[in-house]
C-alpha positions in Angstrom: 0.0 -0.1 0.0 1.4 3.3 -1.0 -0.7 5.4 1.2 -1.1 7.8 -1.8 -5.1 7.6 -1.5 -5.9 8.1 1.9 -5.8 11.3 4.0 -2.4 12.1 5.4 -2.7 12.8 9.6 -0.4 15.2 10.8 1.1 13.0 13.6 2.3 10.4 11.1 4.3 12.9 9.2 6.1 14.4 12.4 8.7 11.6 12.6 9.4 11.9 8.8 9.8 15.7 9.1 12.1 15.6 12.1 14.3 13.0 10.5 14.3 14.9 7.3 15.1 18.2 8.9 18.0 16.3 10.5 19.4 15.4 7.2 18.1 12.0 6.6 17.7 11.9 2.6 15.8 8.7 2.7 13.1 10.2 5.2 13.0 13.4 2.9 12.0 11.1 0.2 9.4 9.0 1.9 8.0 12.4 3.1 7.8 13.8 -0.4 6.2 10.5 -1.8 3.6 10.9 0.9 2.9 14.5 0.3 2.8 14.2 -3.6 -0.9 13.1 -4.0 -2.2 16.0 -1.5 0.0 18.5 -3.1 -1.1 17.5 -6.5 -4.8 17.7 -5.7 -4.0 21.1 -4.3 -2.5 22.2 -7.6 -5.4 20.6 -9.4 -7.9 22.8 -7.7 -6.3 26.0 -9.3 -5.2 24.7 -12.5 -7.6 23.2 -15.4 -4.9 20.9 -17.0 -3.3 17.8 -15.3 0.1 18.6 -16.8 -0.1 22.2 -15.4 -1.1 21.0 -11.9 1.8 18.3 -12.2 4.4 21.0 -13.1 3.2 23.0 -10.1 3.1 20.1 -7.8 6.7 19.3 -8.8 7.8 22.8 -8.2 6.0 22.8 -4.6 7.7 19.7 -3.7 11.1 20.8 -4.7 10.3 24.0 -2.7 9.3 21.9 0.4 12.4 20.0 0.1 14.7 23.1 -0.1 12.9 25.0 2.7 12.0 22.1 5.0 14.8 23.3 7.5 12.8 26.8 7.6 9.7 25.1 8.9 9.5 25.8 12.7 6.3 24.2 13.9 4.5 27.5 13.8 0.9 26.2 12.5 0.4 22.7 11.2 3.1 21.0 8.7 0.1 20.2 6.3 -0.9 24.1 6.5 2.6 24.9 5.6 2.6 22.5 2.6 -0.9 23.8 1.5 0.5 27.3 1.4 3.5 26.2 -0.6 1.2 24.2 -3.1 -1.1 27.1 -3.3 1.6 29.5 -4.2 3.3 27.1 -6.6 -0.1 26.6 -8.6 -0.6 30.5 -8.7 2.9 31.0 -9.8 2.5 28.3 -12.5 -0.7 30.1 -13.5 0.9 33.6 -13.6 3.7 32.3 -15.6 1.6 30.5 -18.1 -0.5 33.6 -18.5 2.9 35.6 -19.2 4.0 33.2 -21.7 0.8 33.4 -23.4 0.6 37.3 -23.5 4.2 37.5 -24.6 3.7 35.1 -27.5 1.9 36.8 -30.4 -0.9 34.3 -29.9 -4.6 35.5 -30.1 -6.1 34.7 -27.0 -9.7 33.9 -26.9 -12.0 36.1 -25.0 -13.5 33.4 -22.9 -13.6 29.5 -22.7 -15.1 28.0 -25.8 -17.7 25.3 -24.2 -17.1 23.0 -27.3 -13.4 22.9 -26.6 -13.1 23.5 -22.8 -14.9 21.4 -20.2 -17.0 23.1 -17.8 -14.5 22.5 -14.9 -11.5 23.8 -16.9 -13.4 26.9 -17.6 -14.5 27.3 -14.4 -11.0 27.1 -12.8 -9.9 29.6 -15.5 -12.4 32.1 -14.5 -11.3 31.5 -11.0 -7.8 32.3 -11.6 -8.5 35.3 -13.5 -10.7 36.4 -10.7 -8.0 35.4 -8.2 -5.5 37.4 -10.2 -7.8 40.5 -10.1 -8.2 40.1 -6.1 -4.4 40.0 -6.0 -4.1 43.1 -7.9 -6.8 44.9 -6.2 -6.7 43.7 -2.8 -3.5 41.9 -2.1 -3.9 41.6 1.8 -7.1 39.4 1.4 -5.5 36.8 -1.0 -3.6 34.5 1.3 -6.2 34.1 3.7 -8.9 33.3 1.1 -6.6 30.9 -0.7 -5.8 28.9 2.6 -9.5 28.9 3.5 -11.5 28.3 0.4 -8.9 26.7 -1.8 -6.9 25.0 0.6 -9.6 23.9 2.9 -8.1 24.9 6.1 -10.1 26.1 9.1 -10.1 29.6 10.1 -8.0 29.0 13.1 -5.4 27.3 10.8 -5.4 30.1 8.5 -4.9 32.6 11.4 -1.9 30.5 12.8 -0.3 30.5 9.3 -0.8 34.1 8.6 -0.1 35.4 12.2 -3.2 37.5 11.9 -5.9 37.5 14.7 -9.0 35.2 13.8 -11.3 38.2 13.5 -9.0 39.7 10.9 -8.9 36.4 9.2 -12.5 36.0 9.0 -13.0 39.7 7.8 -10.5 39.1 5.1 -12.1 36.0 4.0 -15.6 37.6 4.0 -14.3 40.5 1.8 -12.4 38.2 -0.5 -15.4 36.1 -1.0 -17.6 39.0 -1.7 -15.0 40.2 -4.3 -14.8 36.9 -6.2 -18.8 36.4 -6.0 -19.2 39.6 -7.8 -16.4 39.0 -10.3 -17.5 35.4 -11.0 -21.1 36.4 -11.1 -20.3 39.1 -13.6 -18.8 36.5 -16.0 -22.1 34.2 -15.9 
């Protein structure tokens, strides 16, 4: 059994995290193998195409391995992983968008329902709205992404961001209102 299809529990990762932080390469490899399905699922929530989600997941796993020593136990380890996966997916999306804009390609105005799945079109709309949120209200993005896309609790978001719980709830409320307006306008 590879453990990739079941939910990972925080306490079962703690020994692997500690060993990997102490320099045990085999523990780091096992940790990354255990995290990969979860990281890929997180990235898939942002990116419409599996290959793009895989690229973002690889970037996230590389970042986790490079920065594991920086994880100090503030908040949950899985929350820390969620932040990295979410940021990698958003970065991959921005990079893809820049490449498309830099090329002379003509980009379609919206998703063509004959060639784009509903899920892919919805994710593209989500990423466009998320980019607008980041541009217009950057302080709201992290809390929103962690709660609504990362499925973390309000308390976990507060721990990760270092913001008071009330502030986190307010940021998420404002971000949801913004996203609802943006996504509703496209309907």
